[in-house]
C-alpha positions as CSV (number, residue, x, y, z in Angstrom):
1,M,7.6,-16.3,-5.0
2,I,7.7,-12.6,-5.9
3,A,4.2,-11.1,-6.1
4,L,3.5,-8.2,-8.4
5,P,1.5,-5.3,-6.9
6,V,-2.2,-5.3,-7.5
7,L,-2.9,-2.0,-9.3
8,P,-6.1,0.0,-9.9
9,K,-7.0,0.7,-13.5
10,Q,-5.1,4.0,-13.7
11,G,-2.0,2.3,-12.4
12,L,-2.2,-0.3,-15.1
13,H,-2.7,2.6,-17.6
14,I,0.6,4.2,-16.4
15,V,2.5,0.9,-16.9
16,F,1.0,0.5,-20.4
17,L,1.9,4.0,-21.4
18,L,5.5,3.6,-20.2
19,V,5.9,0.2,-22.1
20,L,4.4,1.6,-25.2
21,G,6.4,4.8,-25.1
22,S,9.6,3.0,-24.3
23,T,9.0,0.7,-27.3
24,C,8.5,3.7,-29.5
25,T,11.7,5.3,-28.3
26,A,13.7,2.1,-28.5
27,S,12.6,1.7,-32.1
28,L,14.5,4.9,-33.0
29,V,17.4,5.5,-30.7
30,P,19.7,2.5,-31.2
31,A,19.5,2.7,-35.0
32,M,20.3,6.4,-35.4
33,G,24.0,6.0,-36.0
34,Y,23.3,3.3,-38.6
35,F,20.7,5.6,-40.2
36,I,23.1,8.5,-40.4
37,V,25.8,6.5,-42.0
38,E,23.9,4.1,-44.2
39,G,20.6,5.9,-44.7
40,L,21.9,9.5,-45.1
41,Q,25.3,8.5,-46.5
42,Q,27.2,10.6,-43.9
43,P,30.7,9.9,-42.4
44,P,30.6,8.3,-39.0
45,W,32.0,11.3,-37.2
46,K,28.7,13.2,-37.9
47,I,26.9,10.8,-35.5
48,G,28.7,12.8,-32.7
49,L,27.1,16.0,-34.0
50,Y,23.7,14.6,-33.6
51,T,24.2,12.8,-30.3
52,G,26.2,15.8,-29.0
53,L,23.1,18.0,-29.4
54,V,20.4,15.5,-28.5
55,T,21.9,14.5,-25.1
56,P,22.3,17.9,-23.5
57,L,19.0,19.1,-24.9
58,T,17.3,16.0,-23.4
59,M,18.9,16.8,-20.0
60,L,17.6,20.4,-20.2
61,V,14.1,19.1,-21.1
62,N,14.1,16.6,-18.2
63,R,15.2,19.3,-15.8
64,R,12.6,21.7,-17.0
65,F,9.8,19.2,-17.1
66,G,10.7,18.0,-13.6
67,R,10.3,21.5,-12.2
68,L,7.0,22.1,-14.0
69,L,5.6,18.8,-12.7
70,D,6.7,19.7,-9.1
71,G,5.0,23.1,-9.7
72,S,1.7,21.3,-10.3
73,V,1.7,21.6,-14.1
74,P,-0.7,18.8,-15.4
75,V,1.1,15.6,-16.4
76,R,-1.2,15.4,-19.5
77,K,0.1,18.6,-20.9
78,L,3.8,17.7,-20.8
79,L,3.4,14.1,-21.8
80,G,1.3,15.1,-24.7
81,L,4.0,17.5,-25.9
82,S,6.6,14.8,-25.8
83,V,4.4,12.2,-27.6
84,G,3.6,14.7,-30.3
85,C,7.2,15.5,-30.9
86,Y,8.0,11.8,-31.1
87,V,5.4,11.4,-33.9
88,L,6.8,14.4,-35.8
89,F,10.4,13.1,-35.4
90,A,9.5,9.6,-36.7
91,G,7.7,11.2,-39.6
92,L,10.8,13.3,-40.3
93,L,13.0,10.3,-40.4
94,A,10.6,8.5,-42.8
95,S,11.0,11.5,-45.2
96,G,14.7,10.9,-45.5
97,P,15.8,14.4,-44.4
98,R,19.0,16.1,-45.2
99,F,21.5,15.7,-42.3
100,E,21.3,19.5,-41.5
101,V,17.6,19.2,-41.1
102,L,18.0,16.1,-38.9
103,V,20.3,18.0,-36.6
104,L,18.6,21.4,-36.5
105,A,15.0,20.3,-36.5
106,G,15.1,16.6,-35.5
107,A,17.4,16.8,-32.5
108,P,15.2,19.2,-30.6
109,M,12.1,17.1,-31.4
110,M,13.8,14.0,-30.1
111,A,15.0,15.7,-27.0
112,I,11.5,16.7,-26.1
113,A,10.2,13.2,-27.0
114,N,12.8,11.8,-24.6
115,G,11.2,13.8,-21.8
116,A,8.3,11.3,-21.9
117,T,10.1,8.6,-20.0
118,A,10.9,10.8,-17.0
119,T,7.4,12.4,-17.1
120,T,5.8,9.0,-17.0
121,F,8.0,7.8,-14.1
122,T,7.0,11.0,-12.2
123,F,3.4,10.3,-13.0
124,G,3.8,6.9,-11.5
125,R,5.5,8.2,-8.4
126,L,2.8,10.9,-7.8
127,Y,0.0,8.3,-8.4
128,A,1.6,5.8,-6.0
129,N,1.9,8.5,-3.3
130,A,-1.7,9.6,-3.8
131,N,-3.1,6.1,-3.7
132,D,-1.1,4.5,-0.9
133,I,0.8,2.2,-3.4
134,D,4.3,1.1,-2.5
135,A,6.4,3.4,-4.6
136,G,9.5,1.1,-4.7
137,R,7.6,-1.8,-6.0
138,F,5.6,0.3,-8.5
139,N,8.9,1.9,-9.8
140,A,10.3,-1.6,-10.2
141,L,7.3,-2.7,-12.2
142,L,7.7,0.4,-14.4
143,R,11.4,-0.3,-14.8
144,M,10.6,-3.9,-15.8
145,G,8.4,-2.5,-18.6
146,V,11.2,-0.3,-19.9
147,S,13.6,-3.3,-20.0
148,L,11.0,-5.4,-21.8
149,A,10.5,-2.6,-24.4
150,W,14.2,-2.4,-25.0
151,M,14.4,-6.1,-25.5
152,I,11.7,-5.8,-28.3
153,G,12.2,-2.4,-29.9
154,P,15.8,-2.4,-31.1
155,A,15.8,-6.1,-32.3
156,L,12.6,-5.6,-34.3
157,T,13.8,-2.3,-35.8
158,F,17.0,-3.8,-37.2
159,V,15.1,-6.8,-38.6
160,L,12.6,-4.4,-40.3
161,I,15.4,-2.2,-41.7
162,A,17.1,-5.2,-43.2
163,E,13.8,-6.4,-44.7
164,I,12.0,-3.3,-45.8
165,G,14.4,-0.4,-45.5
166,F,14.7,2.7,-43.4
167,Q,11.7,4.7,-44.9
168,K,9.0,2.0,-44.3
169,T,10.5,1.1,-40.9
170,Y,10.2,4.7,-39.8
171,F,6.7,5.0,-41.1
172,L,5.8,2.0,-38.9
173,S,7.5,3.8,-35.9
174,A,5.4,6.9,-36.7
175,A,2.3,4.7,-36.8
176,L,3.2,3.2,-33.4
177,G,3.6,6.8,-32.2
178,L,0.1,7.6,-33.3
179,V,-1.1,4.6,-31.1
180,W,0.9,6.1,-28.2
181,L,-0.7,9.5,-28.9
182,A,-4.2,8.0,-28.9
183,S,-3.4,6.2,-25.7
184,W,-2.2,9.4,-24.1
185,Y,-5.5,11.1,-25.1
186,F,-7.7,8.5,-23.6
187,L,-5.7,7.3,-20.6
188,V,-4.1,10.3,-19.0
189,P,-6.5,12.4,-16.9
190,G,-6.5,16.1,-17.6
191,G,-6.5,17.3,-14.0
192,F,-3.7,15.1,-12.5
193,T,-1.0,17.2,-10.9
194,A,1.4,17.1,-8.0
195,P,-0.2,18.2,-4.8
196,P,0.4,21.9,-4.0
197,K,3.3,22.5,-1.7
198,T,3.1,24.1,1.7
199,R,5.8,26.3,3.2
200,K,7.0,23.3,5.1
201,D,7.5,21.3,1.8
202,E,9.6,24.0,0.2
203,P,13.1,22.6,-0.4
204,A,16.1,24.2,1.4
205,K,18.2,26.4,-0.9
206,R,21.5,24.6,-0.3
207,M,23.8,22.1,-1.9
208,D,22.5,18.6,-1.3
209,W,25.7,16.6,-1.5
210,A,24.0,13.3,-0.6
211,L,21.6,13.7,-3.6
212,L,24.5,14.7,-5.9
213,L,26.5,11.6,-4.8
214,A,23.5,9.4,-5.4
215,A,23.1,10.8,-8.9
216,L,26.9,10.4,-9.5
217,C,26.5,6.7,-8.5
218,C,23.8,6.3,-11.2
219,T,26.0,8.0,-13.7
220,M,28.7,5.5,-13.0
221,F,26.4,2.5,-13.3
222,A,25.2,3.9,-16.7
223,L,28.8,4.6,-17.8
224,A,29.9,1.1,-17.0
225,N,26.9,-0.3,-18.9
226,V,27.5,1.8,-22.0
227,L,31.2,1.2,-22.0
228,F,30.6,-2.6,-22.2
229,T,27.6,-2.7,-24.5
230,T,29.3,-0.4,-27.1
231,A,32.5,-2.4,-27.0
232,A,31.1,-5.9,-26.7
233,P,30.4,-6.6,-30.4
234,L,34.0,-5.8,-31.5
235,F,35.5,-7.3,-28.4
236,F,33.6,-10.6,-28.7
237,I,34.2,-11.0,-32.5
238,K,37.5,-9.4,-33.2
239,E,39.5,-9.9,-30.1
240,A,37.9,-13.0,-28.3
241,G,37.4,-14.7,-31.7
242,L,33.8,-15.7,-30.9
243,P,31.0,-16.3,-33.5
244,G,29.1,-13.3,-34.9
245,F,25.9,-14.2,-33.1
246,T,27.6,-13.9,-29.7
247,P,26.9,-10.2,-29.0
248,G,23.2,-10.4,-29.7
249,M,22.9,-13.7,-27.7
250,A,24.7,-12.1,-24.7
251,L,22.6,-9.0,-24.8
252,S,19.3,-11.0,-24.9
253,I,20.5,-13.1,-22.0
254,K,21.5,-10.0,-20.0
255,C,18.1,-8.3,-20.7
256,F,16.1,-11.5,-19.8
257,V,17.9,-11.9,-16.5
258,E,17.6,-8.2,-15.8
259,I,13.9,-8.3,-16.1
260,L,13.6,-11.2,-13.7
261,V,15.8,-9.5,-11.2
262,I,14.3,-6.0,-11.3
263,F,11.3,-6.7,-9.1
264,A,13.2,-8.9,-6.7
265,A,15.5,-5.9,-6.2
266,A,12.6,-3.9,-4.7
267,R,11.9,-6.6,-2.2
268,L,15.5,-6.9,-1.3
269,A,15.7,-3.1,-0.8
270,E,12.7,-3.3,1.6
271,R,14.5,-5.9,3.7
272,F,18.1,-4.7,3.6
273,G,18.0,-1.1,2.3
274,A,18.5,0.3,-1.1
275,R,22.1,1.4,-0.5
276,Q,23.1,-2.1,0.5
277,V,21.6,-3.6,-2.6
278,L,23.4,-1.1,-4.8
279,L,26.7,-1.9,-3.0
280,V,26.2,-5.6,-3.9
281,A,25.3,-4.6,-7.5
282,A,28.4,-2.6,-7.9
283,L,30.6,-5.5,-6.7
284,L,28.8,-7.9,-9.0
285,G,29.4,-5.5,-11.9
286,V,33.2,-5.5,-11.1
287,F,33.2,-9.3,-11.0
288,A,31.1,-9.7,-14.2
289,F,33.2,-7.4,-16.3
290,G,36.4,-8.9,-15.0
291,L,35.2,-12.3,-16.1
292,M,33.9,-11.0,-19.4
293,A,37.3,-9.5,-20.3
294,Q,38.7,-13.1,-20.1
295,V,36.0,-14.8,-22.1
296,T,37.1,-17.6,-24.5
297,T,33.9,-19.5,-25.3
298,V,30.3,-18.9,-26.2
299,A,29.2,-20.8,-23.1
300,E,31.3,-18.5,-20.9
301,A,29.9,-15.4,-22.7
302,A,26.4,-16.7,-21.9
303,A,27.1,-17.3,-18.2
304,Y,28.9,-14.0,-17.7
305,A,26.0,-12.2,-19.5
306,A,23.6,-13.7,-17.0
307,L,25.8,-12.3,-14.2
308,E,25.8,-8.9,-16.0
309,G,22.0,-9.0,-16.1
310,L,22.0,-9.8,-12.3
311,Y,24.1,-6.8,-11.5
312,Y,22.3,-4.4,-13.8
313,G,18.8,-5.7,-12.7
314,L,19.6,-4.9,-9.1
315,F,20.6,-1.4,-10.1
316,A,17.7,-0.8,-12.4
317,G,15.2,-2.1,-10.0
318,I,15.8,0.4,-7.2
319,A,18.0,3.3,-8.5
320,I,15.1,5.6,-9.3
321,T,13.5,5.0,-5.9
322,Y,16.9,5.5,-4.2
323,V,17.3,8.9,-5.8
324,Q,13.7,9.9,-5.2
325,S,14.1,9.0,-1.5
326,F,16.5,11.9,-1.0
327,I,13.8,14.5,-2.0
328,P,10.4,12.7,-1.8
329,E,8.6,16.1,-1.7
330,E,9.9,16.8,-5.3
331,P,9.5,13.6,-7.4
332,G,9.7,15.5,-10.6
333,K,13.1,17.0,-9.8
334,A,14.4,13.7,-8.4
335,T,13.2,11.7,-11.5
336,A,14.8,14.3,-13.8
337,I,18.1,14.0,-11.9
338,Y,18.0,10.2,-12.2
339,M,17.2,10.3,-15.9
340,N,19.9,12.9,-16.6
341,S,22.5,10.9,-14.7
342,L,21.8,8.0,-17.1
343,F,22.0,10.2,-20.2
344,L,25.3,11.8,-18.9
345,G,26.8,8.3,-18.2
346,G,25.7,7.2,-21.7
347,M,27.3,10.3,-23.3
348,I,30.6,9.9,-21.4
349,G,30.6,6.2,-22.2
350,G,30.0,6.7,-25.9
351,V,32.9,9.1,-26.2
352,S,35.4,7.4,-23.9
353,M,34.9,3.9,-25.3
354,G,36.4,4.9,-28.7
355,F,39.3,6.8,-27.0
356,I,40.2,3.8,-24.8
357,A,39.9,1.4,-27.6
358,D,42.2,3.5,-29.9
359,V,44.9,3.8,-27.2
360,F,44.7,0.2,-25.9
361,D,42.1,-2.3,-27.2
362,F,38.5,-3.3,-26.7
363,Q,39.4,-5.7,-23.8
364,M,40.7,-2.7,-21.9
365,V,37.3,-1.0,-22.4
366,V,35.7,-4.0,-20.7
367,Y,38.2,-3.7,-17.8
368,A,37.5,0.0,-17.6
369,A,33.8,-0.8,-17.2
370,G,34.7,-2.9,-14.2
371,G,36.8,-0.1,-12.8
372,V,33.9,2.3,-13.1
373,G,31.8,-0.2,-11.1
374,A,34.4,-0.1,-8.4
375,L,34.2,3.7,-8.3
376,A,30.4,3.4,-8.0
377,F,31.0,1.3,-4.9
378,V,33.2,4.0,-3.4
379,V,30.7,6.7,-4.2
380,L,28.0,4.7,-2.4
381,I,30.2,4.5,0.6
382,L,30.6,8.3,0.5
383,T,26.9,8.7,0.3
384,K,26.5,6.7,3.5
385,R,29.0,9.0,5.2
386,T,26.8,12.0,4.6
387,G,24.6,10.7,7.3
388,R,21.4,11.0,5.3
389,R,18.8,8.3,6.1
390,V,17.2,7.1,2.9
391,S,15.2,4.0,2.0
């Protein structure tokens, strides 16, 4: 039996804030392309203009916030800025803005709002360090909360859009954002900062190849995941000839198994090491996508989706702790690098999926996801050869 960590009240507050914030974010992000095309009546290619601006801006925000947090800027200040921008952006969507306004005003708001996730993860790591809480298990618990939020948020959003339309749905997202803002106000202490660094803690000014390889590994896991999830609906229905409910069913099974596995991953990492668990996850990913590319029945899709959840749950449960372990003295920077690696993988996956499908087909996209998993395995081997000792 896997026991969850017993947390003080502030630790529970951090978990609650991350689940609530992730639910808010998940209520907007997956439906943005649909909103741009159906709600704003724009051609599909304009989705790329929006995402092409939000993604790099988010990466810049995460990097800047990470440095500020490591420099002892209060968590409350940065998290409050992100939550406020989320509320403004949800309100903007509810107003049915012109596309130009969405891109020029909304994209920067959403980029700052996206900084809330990395900030809350850093908050959790700093709190764990200060209170002698196992950081790996606490990170796993936080990551379980994110997965739970992404199980609920997108599904509920699409149901609401179908029933009450975009405007009312986004008003509800803004209202949920106000709950998040109130929770921030009451639950985040004003004086909580990273401990001041001593001269001994100052990072060396040199290229950290092991850290970069660890981030590249995370990028590849994210890339493989996005390649498959974006191609899956069309692959299942058009090429595999499966019923229309299959993509949603498979995603639900994957997320459910992922949540079950995430905390177990932390325990496995304690026993065998994080790198070894990630190596197994990469191999499982190759196996899962190879099987998925050959799916012919709904039962097979369900079984392979569970295997996909196993591989991604192992990754999600320990990846952030793995990256943080390379620079434990700078959790803000490490968390920003981890989050940016996921955004980068998502951006590359979103672009390359369409290209691969145009040249070949959607089955080849699924095979490509497995190939990226194999590359992640190779990168992990290279990380080991740097000689760095990490958890």
